[in-house]
C-alpha positions, -999 to +999 in steps of 0.1 A: -339+275+374-362+284+346-369+262+315-385+268+282-396+245+253-367+245+228-382+220+203-409+194+200-401+161+183-418+128+176-397+110+202-386+137+226-392+171+241-363+196+238-358+219+267-334+249+272-323+262+306-319+298+316-282+293+311-286+280+275-281+243+283-300+219+260-318+189+275-341+162+259-368+142+276-376+110+257-412+099+251-425+064+253-441+047+223-473+064+212-468+092+238-474+127+225-466+161+239-498+181+247-508+206+220-506+235+245-468+232+245-452+255+219-415+264+212-404+292+235-431+286+262-420+286+298-422+252+317-415+238+351-399+204+355-401+183+387-382+151+391-400+122+409-373+095+413-379+060+425-362+049+457-326+037+450-335+002+461-357-003+429-326-001+407-305-022+431-332-050+429-332-047+391-369-036+389-383-014+362-381+023+372-413+040+380-396+074+383-407+103+361-404+139+353-435+160+356-435+188+331-459+217+335-467+242+308-468+274+329-492+295+307-519+269+309-511+246+339-513+215+316-489+187+327-475+155+313-449+130+324-418+115+308-407+083+324-371+076+335-374+041+319-377+057+285-340+067+288-327+035+305-309+025+273-285+053+279-272+037+311-278+000+308-248-023+302-223+002+314 
């Protein structure tokens, strides 16, 4: 599946799939998206999840998404823990 940068915000990176689905990847405090990333640029996203036992034991997630800017090869990570507020307390 292909991805492209849909928008760049102060707290998240917007991504669009080939099928037109919109996704957002939250940034942690003071994290910035590399300047190479521009709207419309193709990117690759690889998920690096923690082992399920980490969540079972109540530990902070060390899982992340590695996002690669295909034209330059520049990468950065967004951490799963930055989005934990979406699932905590459910």
